[in-house]
N, C-alpha and C positions, 0 to 999 in steps of 0.2 A: 362910557358904556359898559354896561352890566353883561357879561358874559356867561354862559352855561357850557361846561364841557359835555360832551355825548362821546362814550367809551364803549368798547366791545372787545372781550378778549378772545381769542384763540389758544386756548391750552391744547400743548402737546403732549400726551401722559404714554409714556412707555410702558406695554402691557409686560406682566410678569409669566410668559410663558417658557418654558424650557427651550423652546426653538424660535425660528424666525416664521415669518408669516404664510410665507410662499415655499419656504426650503427647509429642510432640516438640521440646519446649522446648530450651533448653538449660540444662544442669546449671553453668555456668561461675561462680563465685565472685567476688563483689564489682561486679558489674553496680548500675545504680543501683536502685533500689526499683521492684518491681512489673513489671519490662521484660520479665522471662522466665517470665510469666506468661500461658497459653493460654486459653482458655475454655473447656479440659478442669479446667486449674487451680484455673479462678476459680468451678469449679462453677457452670456456667451451664445450664440445662435444655436436653434435648435432646441433649448433646452425647455424645461414647460414647467410654469407655477403650479403649485399644490395648496388649496386653500389648508392653513390651520384651524382647526374646528373649534380649539381652546379661543383664540384670539376672538372667534365670532361668537362664544358662550361668554368673554370678558366685557364684550360692548355690549352686551346684552343685561348681564348684570346692572352695568353702569345707567343705561336706560330706564329699566327698572325701579333703580333706587331714585331717579328723578322725574319719575312721573311723564316719561318718554312715550312715545307710539313707537311700538318695535315695528319695522315694516316687514310683512310676510316676504316680501320681494326686493332685494337689493341689490345692487349693480358695480361691481368694478370696472374703473376708467383709468384708462393712459392718459396721464397728464403731462404733455412734452414741452422738455426744457433742458440745455445743455448744463452743463456745470460738470468738472472734473469727478466729485466725489458720487455722482450718479451715470454708472458706466453704459445703462441701454439707451440712455438718452430719454426717459421718462419714467416716471414715479406712478406707479399704481397705486390708484386712490378711491374715493368713491366720489362721485359727484351731483348725477340731479336724483340720484336715491340712496339715501345713506343708510346705516342699521338701525340707526335711533335716531329719534327726532320729534318736536314741540315738548320741551319740559320746562321744569322749572328747580331753581333753588333757591331755598331760603337764606340770608345770613345775617349776623346778629352785629348790630354796629357799637361802637364805647360808650356809646349813651345808652345800651337797651333795646336801640329800635330794630326790629326787623322787616329786613327790605326783602324783596320777591323778585328775584332774578332769572328773565327765561332766558331757557338754552334752545338755541334755535335748531340744531342736531349735533351729534356725535357720530363722527363717520371711520371708518377704518382705512389704515394706509401704512404702507412701507416706509421705513426710514432712509435718509441719503446717508453716505458713508463720511468722514470727514476729515479735512482738510489738515496737514500740520504743517506748521510754518516756522516754529521753533530751533529745529534740528536742521537745518538745512539754510544752506548760506545762498539768497537770490534764489531759491526755487523751493516749493511745497511740495511734501509729500502729502499720499493717498492711504487713509488706512480703509479699509472697506468692511470692517466686522460688524460695523453697524448696521452697513447695509441691507436693509430687508427685515430687519427689527420691528416688530409691530406695534405700531402706535393707533391710541386712540385721541383724535383732532377732537377737541370738544368748542362747540362754537356759539359764545353767549349771545344775546340780544343785546343790540346797544342800548341800553336799559341802565348802564352805569352813570354815575355825575361828577366822582372825584377821586383823585388818586388813593385814597382812602378806602372808599368803596371796590375798588378794584382789586385792591392788598387784601379784602378782607376775603371777597369773590374768590380769589387764586386759592386763599388758606383752606376756605372752605370746600375748594374742590379736591384739594391735596389730601384731607382729611378723610374723605368718603371713598377716595379711590384705594386710600392705605385699607380702611375699615371693610372695604370689599374685598380686598386681596388680590387686586388686578393688576397693582403696579407697587412698586417701593417706593415712588416718590423721591427718590434720591436725586438731588438739583445736582450735585458736585458730579456727580456720573452722568447726566445730561438725561435722566431718565423722566423730569417732570420740567415743562420750558414753556414760556409762551409767546406770542405776538400781539402787541396789543395798538388796537384800531383808535384812534384820538382825532377827533373834531370838535370844533366851537360854534355856537351861534349866540345873537342877541337873546336874553333873557326874555322867554316868551315865546319867541319862535318856535314852530314846530318844524319848518324846515331845517334838513340837516345839513352844516358847511362841510369843506371839502375837508376830507378825511386822510391823514399819513398811519401809514404801518409803521410801529417799532418793532425789529425784529429780536426774535432769539435774545429775550429775558430771564434769565436763571436762579433769582432771587426773589422773595415778596420785596426784599427793599428795594434793589434796582427798579422791580416795576413800578412801583411807587413813585419814585425818585424821577426815572425816567417819562412816568405820564406828567408827573407836577412839571419838568422841563417845559414838556413837549404843549403844553396849556398855555405856559406863560412865552414860551416862542410864540404861537401861532397869536395869539392875543397882542404880542410888540408889532408883529408883521399885519394885522389887519386896521391897528389901532394908528399904525403909521400911513395907512392908504394901501397898502400893498396886498397880495392876493395869494393865500396859502398855497400851495403847490400837491399836489396829488402824488407820491411818493412813497417809497421805501426806506426808512432811517435806521441806522445803527445807534445806540446809548453808549456813550465814551463815560465810564463810571469815574475816572481819573478827574476829567473835568468837567463831569456833570452837565453834559450838555448832549443833544440829540445830532447826529449827521447826518445829511443825507445818502442813501446808496447808489439808488436806480431810482427810476422813473417807475411808478406803480402800475403792475399788470395787471389786467382785464382777465375775465374769463376765457375769454377768446384769444386771449395771447396764446395761452396755453394748449388750444388747440383738442381739448378734451374729446374721447370717442371710447364705446365701451372694449373692454380688453378683449380681444379675441379669442385667449389663449383661457379664460375664466368663465364657468358659469354662474348665472344668476345663484345668487344666494338664497334659500327658500326655507323660511321657519316655520315650523310646526305650533300649533299649538300646545303640544303636549311638552316641548323643549322650552318653552317660556313659561307653562304652570312649572314644571322641576326647577327653573332657576330662581323662579319667584317663592318658590317656599323654602328654598335654601339661602334666600339672604339674612343675612345677620341682622342685629341691633344696630341700627344707625345712629350716626353721632346726634341728627338731632332730641330723636327718642331716648339714648341713654343718658344725653343732659338733664333729660327732663325728670327720667326716672332717677339718676344720684340724685337731684336736689330733692325728690320727694321721700324716697325710701331712706336715705341717708341724712336727712336733714343739713343739705349743704347750701351754700349761698348759690346764685346765681353765678358770679366769677368761681368759685371752687370748681365748680359742677364744668364749666367752659374751659376750665386749665385741664382738668384729670382727663377730661374725654376729648382732649385735640388731638391724641395720637389711640390707637388702640391697645398699643402695651403700657402708655400711662394707666387708662382705663380699666385694662386687664390686672397690672401689679397692685392699683388703690383696693381694686374689689376683693383680689386676693388676700391683702395683709388684714384687709376687715375680718374678714369670714375668719383666718386664721387668729385674730387674736381674740381673749378672753375677757379682757378688762378694758383696752383703749377704746375711746369714743370714734365714730366715723370722722368727725371733724379734728381731732387728734392726730388720726393718719393721715388725713388730708395736709395739714399742717407741716409735720415730718415730713411728707412725701413732697411738698411744694418747698419747704425750708432749706435742712438739714442735709437731706439726701438730693435734694436736685442742686445744690451749689457745689458736694462733691463731683456729680454726673458734669456740670457745667467745667469743674477746674481741672478735671481728666481729659474733657474735651470727647466723654462717650455718650452715647444715649440710655435709656432706660433699659431696653433687652440687651443690655450688656452690663449691667450692674453688676456689682459682685457679693453686692448684700441683697438676698432674696425677698421675695414679700414675706415668706411665713420667719425668718431670722429678723424683721424689721419689728413682725408681730408681736416676738417673743420680746426684744428689747422694748417696746412702748407697755408691752405688761408688766415688765419691772419697774418700770418708771409709774404706773400706774399703783402698783402694789405698795410702792414706797421704800422700794429697796435701792432704788437710783433715784439721783434727783435730775431734773434736766441738763445739767450741768455735766454732769457725771455720762448721760444717755448720748449726750455729743462725743465726751470722749471714746465710750464705747462702738460708738458708730463708726469711728474714726478705724479703731483697732480692728472692726471687723470689716474695714473695707481694704486694711492693711494685710489679712489674712491668719491673725492673729489669734483664732480661734473661734469658739462660739461664744455667744452673750453673755451666759453663766461661766464660762472659765475663764474669759476673761474678766470678768468680775473678781471672782477668786483670785485671779494671778496677780491683778493691781491692787486687792484689796479695797474696793470700789463700795462697798456695801453701805448703804445710807445709815447713818443715826437715826433712831427713830423712836427709842426708847426713852418714853416722858422723864423718866428720871437724871438720864446721860443729859439731854436737852435744859433740865431744869438747870443743872449744874453749871454748863455755859453760860446761858441766860443771866444766871444770878452773878458770876464771874463778870461778866459783862457792865452788869449794872453798877457792882463795887467800882471797877474799874474806871469810870467815864464817867464820874459825878456831873461835871459841868454841863454833857449832852442829854444826861438823865434830866437836870434842872432844864434845859432849853426845852424839853420835849412836854413837860412837866406844865411849863409858861406859856405852850400853845404852839410852840413851832413843832410842830408834828411830823416835818419830813425828815427831823434829825433820826428819825427811829431807823430809816436806811443805813446810815453811820451804824447804827450799835448791831442792825444784822450783820452787816459786814465783820464785823468784828467778832462776832459768834462763829460765823464761818470758816474767816480766818483760824481761830484758836481748833475749829474742828477740822481743818483742813480741807474744807469744803464738802467734810461725809453728813454734817447735821442735815435732818429733814427744814429746808428753808419756811416751808407754810408752817410748821408748827415752834419754829424758833418764833417767826413774825406774832403769832397768836399768843404764845407764851409771853413774851416781851412786851406786847401791847396790853394783857392783863395784869402782869406785873408790874408795869409803869402805872396801870390805872388805880392800881391800889396803893 
């Protein structure tokens, strides 16, 4: 039987507020355990939560960017369950009346196809603390620094049909929240993670199968691998005559398998009821209009503009707009350059500079070569002062802090030889020194010109302008 996967994601995005959603405690990452947990976060009796208005504004910005309806009135509820990292015994979340709902997001597939994924809702809630197991023999420690950190839980419609689609959707949400400035999206620090709901059904059926939920996936690769493994597991169960059990599962990356964690809870298991300590959130039209006006250029619009304004391919535009830092760097370099084309800037950014960033393990936001400096380097190449090979050497020297572009060129004697007379002398010497290869070229084996160009470059110690060398060799050999 042919099966169809039905997938929905619940993405938990940590909002980039300075303080927590219901207390004044800092949300800064990396502080000593339990040093950023107030009496509100610790769940002491008698304390009262106070809603962080900036968290509300960030949620509305997301809703506006995804075509959601912004609820003029939303309500916080208590979601009751017992777990050691939840000291109150309940989590404050939104249930029946979320802050935004009913939106969508377009995702671009590898073949260029665009698919629209519905967004059921995005609601505000507080994060729980963190259990620590590594440093305790037979025990677990609890760090409540994260307790109360504001989260926006983004719930998709079950419109995803493959692990690849799920990964692309998650990447698109990740890009969007960073463009909006509402989250840093740092997966290593837990700022962006998701739960995946997965079921399968016979191809062509409309009725949904029994779903399982895979918890706490914190990388795009793990999301795709976990979903694919779960699809295969459910297929094997059904084709062997068994039944899929509704449950919560964990993904084991070492074994590349999902394992049962607990029975899947229903909404009534959490005994939701409106939080008596928090008033309903009432959003006015003036606030919505102000937040709408303040929205930045969104990733999809920027991709289209980059392709049209700078003559880039769809692939280049997609890569350059994958995060706001890359897009800003590219555009700043283009604007700062006097001679280099946007395509040249794109090639160097995606090629040589990105290779260094990956080697050093840093993001473009932490680059040691700013956009104006890269533009100067590319101008020197366009002007014929440097060859492409020399440019790569200068880029490495810039990264190592050896000075400015022009200072490195002078200090290393890297100025390219572009004088026609000097190049002609080098070419003549190569023609005289390698008569066998010259004869081969003139007999039709034209690829041998690469050898002759190499000899000229070698004799000039790499300083001759390779384009001029090539042109002059061809002209003289033809004569």
